[in-house]
C-alpha positions in Angstrom: -48.7 10.5 32.7 -50.5 13.5 31.5 -53.8 12.6 32.3 -52.8 11.6 35.7 -51.4 15.2 36.1 -54.6 16.6 34.9 -56.3 14.6 37.8 -54.3 16.0 40.2 -54.9 19.7 39.7 -58.5 18.9 39.9 -60.1 20.3 43.0 -61.8 17.9 45.7 -65.2 18.8 44.4 -64.2 18.3 40.5 -62.5 14.6 41.7 -66.1 13.6 42.8 -67.9 14.6 39.8 -65.1 12.8 38.1 -65.5 9.8 39.9 -69.2 10.2 39.3 -68.9 10.9 35.1 -66.4 7.8 35.4 -69.4 5.8 36.2 -71.8 7.3 34.0 -69.8 6.2 31.2 -68.7 2.7 32.7 -72.6 2.0 33.3 -73.9 3.9 30.1 -75.9 5.8 32.4 -77.1 7.7 29.2 -81.2 9.5 27.8 -81.4 10.5 24.7 -83.9 13.3 23.7 -84.4 14.3 19.7 -84.7 17.6 18.6 -86.5 18.0 15.6 -84.6 20.1 12.8 -87.3 22.0 11.0 -86.6 23.6 7.4 -87.2 27.2 7.6 -88.4 27.3 3.8 -91.9 25.0 4.5 -91.9 23.7 8.2 -90.8 20.0 7.5 -88.8 18.1 10.3 -85.9 16.5 8.0 -83.7 15.3 10.5 -83.2 15.1 14.4 -80.5 16.0 17.1 -79.6 13.6 19.7 -79.7 15.3 22.8 -77.2 13.2 26.0 -78.6 13.6 28.9 -76.6 12.0 32.0 -79.0 9.6 34.3 -77.5 10.8 37.5 -79.0 11.9 41.3 -76.0 14.5 41.3 -75.7 17.7 38.9 -74.0 16.1 36.3 -74.6 18.0 33.1 -73.5 17.3 29.5 -70.6 20.3 30.7 -69.2 17.6 33.0 -69.7 14.7 31.3 -67.7 16.7 28.1 -65.2 18.0 30.6 -63.9 14.7 32.5 -64.3 12.8 29.1 -61.4 14.7 27.7 -59.1 14.9 30.5 -59.6 11.5 30.7 -59.3 10.7 27.0 -62.7 9.0 26.8 -63.8 11.7 23.9 -64.2 8.0 21.8 -66.5 6.4 24.8 -68.7 9.6 24.8 -69.3 9.4 20.6 -69.3 5.6 20.7 -72.0 5.4 23.2 -74.2 8.3 21.5 -73.8 6.6 18.2 -75.0 3.4 19.7 -77.9 4.7 21.9 -79.4 7.0 19.5 -79.4 4.0 17.0 -81.0 2.1 19.4 -83.1 4.8 19.9 -84.6 5.3 16.3 -87.7 3.1 16.8 -88.5 6.1 19.7 -87.5 8.9 17.0 -90.2 7.3 14.5 -92.8 6.8 16.7 -92.5 10.7 18.5 -92.8 11.8 14.8 -95.9 9.6 13.6 -97.7 11.2 17.1 -96.6 14.6 16.3 -99.0 14.9 12.6 
C-alpha cells in the first residue's frame, strides 16, 4: 500500500520517531496549552487556541506528530484526540481565565 511505501522510504531515525509517535497517539499522551485570543480593539480575551504538545522524553514535537500522522493516515486520530482533550480541559481554561483577572 501507499502507507507501506512511505514508511519504507524513511531513514532509521525517522522510523524510530514514527514508532514513538504511534505510541503517543495510541496512548493519548498529549498535553494542551490554551493560548488566549485577544481582541485588538479592546484587549478582551474572546477565545482560546488549543496548542497540542506531545508527552515524550524524546524530542518529539507537534511537527513530528503531524508529519507521521499524515504518512500513516492518522490525522483523524489527532483531530479526534484534540477535540476530546480540549473539551475535557475546558474547566482548566475557565479557571485560568478567572485567575488572570
